[in-house]
Phi, psi and omega in degrees: 000315180300319179295321179297318179297318179298317179296319180296316178297321179295319179296317179298321179300317182296326185264357185269163180260121180284131177217180182231141176294142182258350175212167173287149179207159182241141172240153181214165179280136179212204179284157187283144173228152175230155180210169181264124182287117183210091186292344180297336175304309184298322181295322179291323186274346177301142188304321186262018181289134177282349183280137187248004179295144175261101185277004173278003178284348181095003179278103181236121183237357185239027182292131179231332185224155172255142175240147182217142180204158170239018176259117193235148170240118180283129180297345176285351173073054172290143179258068179215152182100218183257132185274137173244115183287162171303150179071017174285132179283126178227164176244116179288124184256321185204142175222136171226204186292345180221325190257142174237120175256133176221158181255128176235112185055243181255019183242143170259126183236144179242132171242150183222148181270130173251093193301325183291342177259318181280335185059030180237149169291163178300323179294315180293322178299314179301313184290338175282326185273330187224140172216168180269012173228156179281157173284135179282114180257009188293339182278352182264149176294164180298322179296315180293321177303314180297320177298316179300311185289343178255005177073024181261138175248118184241153180303135180097349178289144179288165177300320180296322179292321177297317178300318181293324182280317190254344185086184185273139173288147177303131190282349178290336177247343176229074185290338182232126178285350174289345180295152177268008177222118177248144180247124178243154176248131172279325173202180190299331185258358185227124177228162177225151173264135173256125184253143181234140173233125183053043176069012180244142179297130185241001179133169179226157179227000000 
């Protein structure tokens, strides 16, 4: 059985689309979900793809494998569990109208869009979280880079650096990033406000 699982993961890797995380995100163990492995979704949704089909219509004709996982990333962007930094290389395995399955090292992880909180379509959510190029961190100091890659938000960091480290705040409570107050959730029952002065992080409550 173990050998079969290794072969299956290797097969999924070969058929998956390599992309990079565009912000930091956390995954945790939850209830199991399964999806159909279809890498053509990722190719269509990549920003520079010449293909114009909308594969969120549910039209799937090249399904070959099923993927299943209990490692989840909540689209509301909870900061609990295991951290995945920006620019992490992942392989997109499956995408449908709500769920995105990707492979990270030897793990299959699923992230999902909660539209009433993100205010994004599934396609826009995918394109915000994953791209086929890395984020350019060259304009940040070495200290800020380290904070970004470790998911730490420190006083004086710019809004763009906070986004890379912490991810996007749910848009139902922070509809405009021009605001000087962003609201993040650590989990469903606990949230904090992040305050900015002159576009720099000034602390949270």
